Structures are given as C-alpha cells and as structure tokens.
C-alpha positions as CSV (number, residue, x, y, z in Angstrom):
1,M,-128.4,-65.3,112.3
2,M,-130.9,-63.9,109.7
3,Q,-133.2,-66.5,108.3
4,R,-133.7,-66.3,104.5
5,K,-137.0,-65.6,103.0
6,P,-138.1,-68.4,100.6
7,A,-138.4,-67.3,97.0
8,I,-141.9,-67.7,95.4
9,I,-142.4,-68.9,91.8
10,F,-145.8,-67.7,90.4
11,F,-147.0,-69.8,87.4
12,D,-150.0,-70.3,85.1
13,G,-151.9,-73.1,87.0
14,H,-153.9,-73.9,83.8
15,C,-150.9,-74.4,81.5
16,H,-149.5,-77.9,81.0
17,L,-146.0,-76.6,80.2
18,C,-146.1,-74.3,83.3
19,C,-147.3,-77.1,85.7
20,N,-144.8,-79.6,84.3
21,S,-142.0,-77.0,84.8
22,V,-143.1,-76.6,88.5
23,Q,-142.9,-80.4,88.9
24,F,-139.5,-80.3,87.2
25,I,-138.3,-77.6,89.6
26,L,-139.7,-79.4,92.7
27,D,-137.7,-82.5,91.8
28,R,-134.5,-80.5,91.5
29,D,-134.9,-78.0,94.3
30,K,-132.9,-80.1,96.8
31,N,-132.5,-77.2,99.3
32,G,-136.3,-76.3,99.3
33,Y,-135.5,-72.8,98.2
34,F,-138.8,-72.2,96.4
35,N,-142.4,-71.9,97.3
36,Y,-145.1,-71.8,94.6
37,A,-148.4,-70.0,93.9
38,P,-150.6,-70.0,90.8
39,N,-151.1,-66.7,89.0
40,E,-154.8,-67.3,89.5
41,G,-154.5,-67.5,93.2
42,K,-155.2,-65.1,96.2
43,T,-151.4,-64.7,97.0
44,A,-150.6,-63.7,93.4
45,A,-153.5,-61.3,93.1
46,S,-152.7,-59.6,96.4
47,L,-149.0,-59.2,95.7
48,F,-149.2,-58.4,92.0
49,K,-151.8,-55.7,92.5
50,K,-150.0,-54.1,95.5
51,R,-146.4,-54.4,94.3
52,I,-146.4,-54.2,90.5
53,G,-149.8,-52.8,89.7
54,D,-150.7,-55.7,87.4
55,S,-153.2,-58.2,88.7
56,S,-152.1,-61.0,86.3
57,P,-148.8,-60.9,84.4
58,D,-148.7,-63.3,81.4
59,S,-145.3,-64.9,82.4
60,I,-143.6,-66.9,85.0
61,V,-142.8,-64.6,87.9
62,L,-140.2,-65.0,90.6
63,L,-140.3,-63.1,93.8
64,E,-136.8,-63.3,95.4
65,N,-135.3,-61.1,98.1
66,D,-138.4,-58.8,97.7
67,K,-137.8,-58.2,94.1
68,F,-139.9,-59.4,91.1
69,Y,-138.3,-61.0,88.1
70,F,-140.2,-61.9,84.9
71,K,-140.0,-64.0,81.8
72,S,-136.5,-65.3,80.8
73,T,-134.8,-63.5,83.8
74,A,-137.1,-65.3,86.2
75,A,-136.5,-68.7,84.4
76,L,-132.8,-68.3,84.5
77,R,-132.6,-67.2,88.1
78,I,-134.7,-70.3,88.9
79,A,-132.4,-72.5,87.0
80,R,-129.3,-71.4,88.8
81,K,-130.8,-72.7,92.1
82,L,-131.5,-76.2,90.9
83,S,-129.4,-79.3,91.5
84,G,-127.4,-80.9,88.6
85,A,-126.1,-79.0,85.6
86,W,-129.0,-76.6,85.3
87,P,-127.3,-73.6,87.0
88,I,-125.0,-73.5,83.8
89,L,-128.0,-72.0,82.0
90,Y,-127.5,-68.8,84.0
91,I,-124.7,-68.0,81.5
92,F,-127.6,-66.9,79.1
93,M,-128.0,-63.8,81.4
94,L,-125.2,-62.4,79.3
95,I,-127.7,-62.1,76.4
96,P,-129.7,-59.0,76.6
97,S,-133.1,-59.5,78.0
98,P,-135.0,-58.2,75.0
99,V,-133.4,-61.0,73.0
100,R,-134.0,-63.6,75.7
101,D,-137.6,-62.5,76.2
102,W,-138.3,-62.6,72.5
103,V,-137.8,-66.3,72.5
104,Y,-139.7,-66.6,75.8
105,N,-142.6,-64.6,74.3
106,I,-142.9,-67.0,71.3
107,I,-143.2,-70.0,73.7
108,A,-145.6,-68.2,76.1
109,K,-147.8,-67.0,73.2
110,N,-148.1,-70.6,71.9
111,R,-148.0,-72.5,75.2
112,Y,-151.7,-73.5,75.2
113,R,-151.7,-74.6,71.5
114,W,-148.4,-76.6,71.8
115,F,-148.8,-78.0,75.3
116,G,-152.5,-77.8,76.1
117,R,-154.6,-76.0,78.7
118,M,-156.2,-77.6,81.8
119,E,-159.8,-76.7,82.8
120,S,-158.8,-76.3,86.5
121,C,-155.6,-75.6,88.3
122,W,-153.2,-78.5,88.8
123,M,-153.0,-80.0,92.2
124,P,-149.6,-80.9,93.6
125,K,-148.7,-84.2,95.2
126,P,-149.5,-84.4,98.9
127,E,-145.8,-84.4,99.9
128,W,-145.4,-81.0,98.1
129,K,-148.5,-79.5,99.6
130,E,-146.5,-77.4,102.2
131,K,-144.6,-75.7,99.3
132,F,-147.7,-74.2,97.8
133,L,-149.2,-70.9,99.1
134,D,-152.7,-71.3,97.6
C-alpha cells in the first residue's frame, strides 16, 4: 500500500493573521494531513527556489501531491481537508481564480496593518512541534 505524502502549508511566520490561521487549521486537522513551514524558513527557501523560482512568494502556499497552490486556491484546498463544515467553502472554487485572488490580495496587502506583525516567528505549542518542518 502506498503511503501518502503529507501536504505542507507555508505561511508568513511574522503575520498574526497567518499564525492564527495555522492554529485554526491545527485544531481542525483531525487526520493530521498537514505539516507546516514558515515562508522565512530553510524548507521554504529551498523548495521555493528550486521548484518555483521565487524564494519568497507573498501568499499562503500549499504543497500537495508535489504541486504548489497559491492564494485563494491554497486556502480553499486547505479548507476542504478540515473537520466540521469548513469543506463546504470549497464551492468557491467555482468562482474564477482572478476574482477570488482579488479578494485574497486585498487582505494580504493589508494583513500587517489590520492584524499586526510579530518581530519574530511564532512558535507552536510543544504538542504541535512535530508538525513543523523548521
């Protein structure tokens, strides 16, 4: 039987919104599907530069089944793996990505102003430590 490769969520480790989103996902990822790495870490730098030619994309990034997903597509693909009613959000994939990403970009552009910026990367709870690659 083939073992599935865990998906990796790359996030801005200095952004309060992003770190709170990771905590939200951790609480609802009942199957342990996701691993996590900050965009500022070694794992992200290595994979991004080698695979997408950009050392630090300015969005949430999902690496799933050896394919990268960005912005709203990444967020919706993450939502469909969560427990509870969150997978219903995947219906928004029917909206063309330029429209979805337009909304995403407004939030991303203002995330530090609206939610704040941390001086150092957020550190996960000890029980979540094994889920983080950096």
